[in-house]
N, C-alpha and C positions, 0 to 999 in steps of 0.2 A: 534091708536096699541097701549096700556096702556105699558109703560118705561120695568116693568119686563117682559113683554111677549116679549117686542127686545131683551131685553138682555139674557133671554132662548132662544132664538131661535140661535142668535149670538155663545154662546157656543155649544148648543147641534148640531148648522150646522155644527159649524168646526170640532167638537170629529166625528158626522157622515161620513161628506167629507173627511177627513183624513185617518178612518180605509178602508173606500169603495176604494178610489183610490189606496192607498197600496195594501190592499188586489188582488186590480184588476190586477197591473200591477205586485207584484209579482208569483201572477196565473202566468200569461202568461210569463215572462222572465223563470219560471221554466220549464216551459210546452216546453219551447222555447230548454233549456237546455237540457229536455228528448228525446224530436226529434233527436238532432241533435245529443245525444248520442248511440242510438236507429238505427238510420234508416241510420248516416254519410252521408245521404244526404245533401246539399246545397236548393234544389227544395223543398226539403220538409219544410225548415225551410222556405224558401220565401214562400210558398203557406201558412203557419200559420201565416206569419205577412202579409200577405194581405187578411185574415178572421177577421183579428181584426182593418182594416180600411172601407173594403167591405162593411159591415153591418150596418156603416153608410151613405155612397152615397145609397146607393138603398133604406132604410127606411127612414131614416131623414125627408123627406116630405111628408111621410102619417104618420109618427109617431104625427111631430108637430102638424097635421088635429088633431090627436085624441088628442093630448094634450087640444087642445083649448075647445073641446067641453064637456071634463069633468072637470065640478066648484069644484072637491075639486082634488087639486093637489097631496094631500096626500095617494088619495089610489093609484095613478100610481105609486109613488114611493114606497110602501107597495107591489102593487102585482108584481115588478121588481123585490125588493128584495126576497121576498119566492119563486117567480120563479127562482132566481138564487140558494137559498138554495134547493131548487126540484134540482135542475138540480147536482148541484153538490153532493149531497148525491146519487145522484144515479149513477152520474161518480164512486166515492168512494165502492159502494156497488157493479155494476159491472165491476170494475177493473182489477181482473183475468180472466175473466168469456168471454169477447170478445174482441178484436183485439183492442189494446190502442191507435194505431196512427190515426185508423178513430174514435173512440170516442174521443180525442181529439181535432180533427178537429171542429165533432159535439157541443163541448163542449166548444170550443176559440167561436164560429161561435154565439151559441147562452149564450156565458157568456155576448161576446161586444155587443148582441142586447140588452139586459136587462139593462146591464152597462150604454148605451149611453142610452135606455129609462128612466131612473134614472137621470145621465150627462142632460139632454135636458129639464127635467121635472122644473130639481134645476134653470135650467137658465132663463128657462120661466115662472119662481113663483116666485124668487126673489122679485121683485118689491110687491108680496104681504106677504113675510117674512118680508122686512125691508121697515124704511121710505124711499123715495126717496133721499134725503140727505144721507142717508150711502149704497146708491148703488154701487159707486166707492170702497169705502172699502169692502164691500161684493166681488166684480168682485176682487179688489186688493189680498183678503183673498184666494180666488179661485185660482188665481194664483201660487200665494206663495204654496199652499199646493198641488198644481200639479208639480209644481217644483223643491220642497224638496223630494216630495216621488220620482217622475223621480230621481233624485238623491241617494237616500236609496236602490229604490227597487233592481235593480242591484245587488247592494252588502248584502242584506237582502236574496235577492232570490240566491245565487252563495254560498252567507254561508250555507241557508237551504235545498240546495240542496244537497250540499257537506257531511251535516252531517246526514239527512231526507231521505231516502226513500217517491216516490211523494206522495205515497197515507199520509204521516204523513200533505204533504203540504196541500192537498184537505181537510185534520183534520180541518188544522189552517184556510183554508179559511171560511170552514162552520162557524167557531166561530167567524172573522170577520164578515161574513155576518148577523150574529147573534145580533152580536153589534149595526152592524147599523140599525139594522130594529128597536130595544130597543130606539137607540137616535130618528130616524124618526119619532116614533110615540108620542115622545114626544114634535116635532114642530107646533106650530099653525099657521097656513093659512091663510090671511084675507083676506075672498072673495071680490073681486073689478067685476063690470062688465069693466070698463074702467079707464084708469087710467086719472092723473089732466087738460091735455092738449088738447087729442085728441081723439077723438071717426072715428068710417069708414066712418062716412057719414061728417066727418068736414074736411077731408085732402083733405089740398089744392096741386095745380100740383105741386108746390115747393118744398113739402114735401115728396110727393111718387119720383121726381126725385132725391132728396137726399136720400133718402132709396137705390136708384138702383145705385147710384153714388157708395155707401156704400158696397152693392154687388161687384160690380167692383174693388173697393178698396182692400177687401178681398180676391179677382179673384186675383192678381196683388201680395200681399203678400203673397199668399200662393204659386203662382209660384217662385219668385224671393228664399223663402225655401226650395222649393222641387227642386232649378234647384243646389242650392250651400250647404246645408247643409246634406240632406240625402245622397249620392254620392261624389257631388265635394269635399270640406273638408277633409271627412274620405280617398279620394284616394290621395288627395295632402299629407297629413299627412302621410296615409304608403308608397305610392309608390314611390311620390317625395321627398321628405324630410328622408324618407325611418327611419321614427323614430320607438321603439319597440313597445308593443301592449299597455305596463305598459302605459305610457307617453300620447300616442293616447287617452287614457282611461283619465290621470289627462286635457286632453285640453279641450276633449269634456264634463268634467264635468264642465267646467268652465262655458260652455252655460247655464245651468241651475243655478249655482250661479248666473249669471248677472239675471237671470228672478227674483229670491227671491229680489235681490236689486233692480230692477228694480218697482218689488211688492209693496214694504217695500217704497220706493223713492213717488211712483205715489199716493198710499195713505194715506200718511201727507201731500202731497204739491199739487195737485189737485183737486178742487173743482167742477167743470162743464167741459163737454166735446163739444170741438165746432169743425169745419173741420180746423180749422188753424191747429189743435196737427196733424191731418192728414199729409197731407203735410212734416210737419218738419220732424215726422217720414221718409219719403221717403227720402228726403233730407239727414239727418245722416245714412240711411241706405246704400244710395248711396257713404260714405266718408268711412263708417264698409267694404265696396265692394273694395274700393280701397285699405284698408290696405289690405285686404286677398290677392287682387292679387300683394301688393309691394315685399315681398318677389319672385315673379316667375320674377320678372323686376331686381332685384338685388342681384345677388349674397351675402346673410348675410350667417356667418357659423351660425350653428345647434342652439346653443343659445338664439341668436337674432330671426330667424326665432321661437322660440319655445314662446319666449316672445312678438313675434307681434300676435299669432297665439292665445294667453291667452287672452291676450289685447281685440281683436278683436272681440272673443267669448262675451268675459263679456259684452260689449259692445253691441254685436247682442243681447243678452238673455234679457237686457234692454232692449232696440226696440221691442222686439217681444211680453214681459211683457207692454208692453205701450201702443203696441198694440191693444194687446189681451183685457186688462179691459177698453180701451178708446172706443172698440168696441161695446163691448159685455153691458157698460153702455149708447151708444147714441142708443141700438138697443131699448134699454127695457125704456127708457126715451123717445122715438119717436113714439115708436108703440101701439098702446091699448091692453089690455092686452086677450082680448079673441080670437085677431089674429095673438100674438105674436112669439106662439107655431109654428103656420104655414111659417112664414117670417123667423124664424133663422131655420127651420129645410132646408129650400130650401138652406138659407146661409152657411150653413154647407156642406150638398149634392154638391152643388157645387165648393165650394172651394175646400175640400176635393180632389171630381175629374180634377180638376185643375192641385193639391196639385202632384197624382199619376203621371199624365201627364207630368209633368214636370221631376217627377222622371227616368221616363222612356225615355223623351228627352236627360237629362242630361248625362244617359249612352250612348247614341247615339253618343252624341257629343263629349263623351271622346275619345271612342273610333274611330270612325272615323273621327273627325276634329281635336279638339286641347282643353284642361283642362281651359286654358287660356281664349277661346272665352267666355266659362260662366260667367264669373265676367266681361267682355267688356259687354256684355246683361245686366246685373242686373242691374248693375251702370247707360247704359241709358235708361233701363226699369224701373225706381226706380226718374232718373230724370225729364225724361219726364212725371210720371205721378205726380211729385210733382209739377210742373207747369202747368197741368191739373187742378189738384185739388183746386190750389191758385187762379188759373184763375175762376174756377167755383165759391167758394169760396166768391170773390168780387163781383160778378156779383148775387149772389145771396144775398148778403147783399144790391145792391142796389135797 
């Protein structure tokens, strides 16, 4: 691939990703506010949030196989962009003519379906967009953009919702999609049948075992993440520490700051990905969970609790970013490009399914046992996983 094409791909990939992610998250955040204002029912909001995850679980393996069968990945991305554009234009035209709550449900479901198809296609086709040695940096940029948009979208979404009607936010999202289409048309995909080291027939049994291990690693991480981040930590900050919503928002935002830091650090310092780095992550996560657990064992004052949780959130964000970058790079380098979509689809579907399960389990544990138990479970889970992966890595080397 020529240097000027690689440089062009880097620029337009970054711009397109920023516009797509920011527009999509802002749209979801604004519609959540609209539903909460219109219905004042938590179940409606919960249903809407679940609609943003369910398309990933249900459709990921099928979409992965479809992506693998299509040589020209750009067509998949542009088809999804145009489908999303048609969806948003239809919602805008029909807004005052039909029940808006049901329309938002359908809109969120389809929007997340098309957005996830774009996301999965980009994940699977990064080896066609960038040289092998630049994959870590490409995944680091993706992680940094996701994190920055995660910080900015609630601020932008809340601000826009306070000054604009929901129809105007739809118009802005339509403009974002049009810009994304224009940038995506300028990307150049290098068609490859297989990557440099692997073919389907050349897989050794130990290579397949390593890929299975990667799936298990992803499940373990998502269980720990779901148990702690989505329910338990917000519960502790709001109900146990009894901090106000402004401080809760500040503490939560430090997780995304940590992810940005992680993406920058690993893009600059890591050249290759090995199994050793995965068990290192799990050992460090167990230490971070001890840090989360510490204020529940020792009675610190409120300010110290805030400092401890901000520190733990930053470290958690760094490790989450590190995990995402390592995992995607490892998979992109180990799996042939004609089957990578299928494996990524299956991996994402299974991981998200366990993530949802862990959220429900954490709620049950909080209500019927004790929120403290969750961090003990997390510490034990990460330590044991780290030891097992370390032993597997030694056997694999031998």
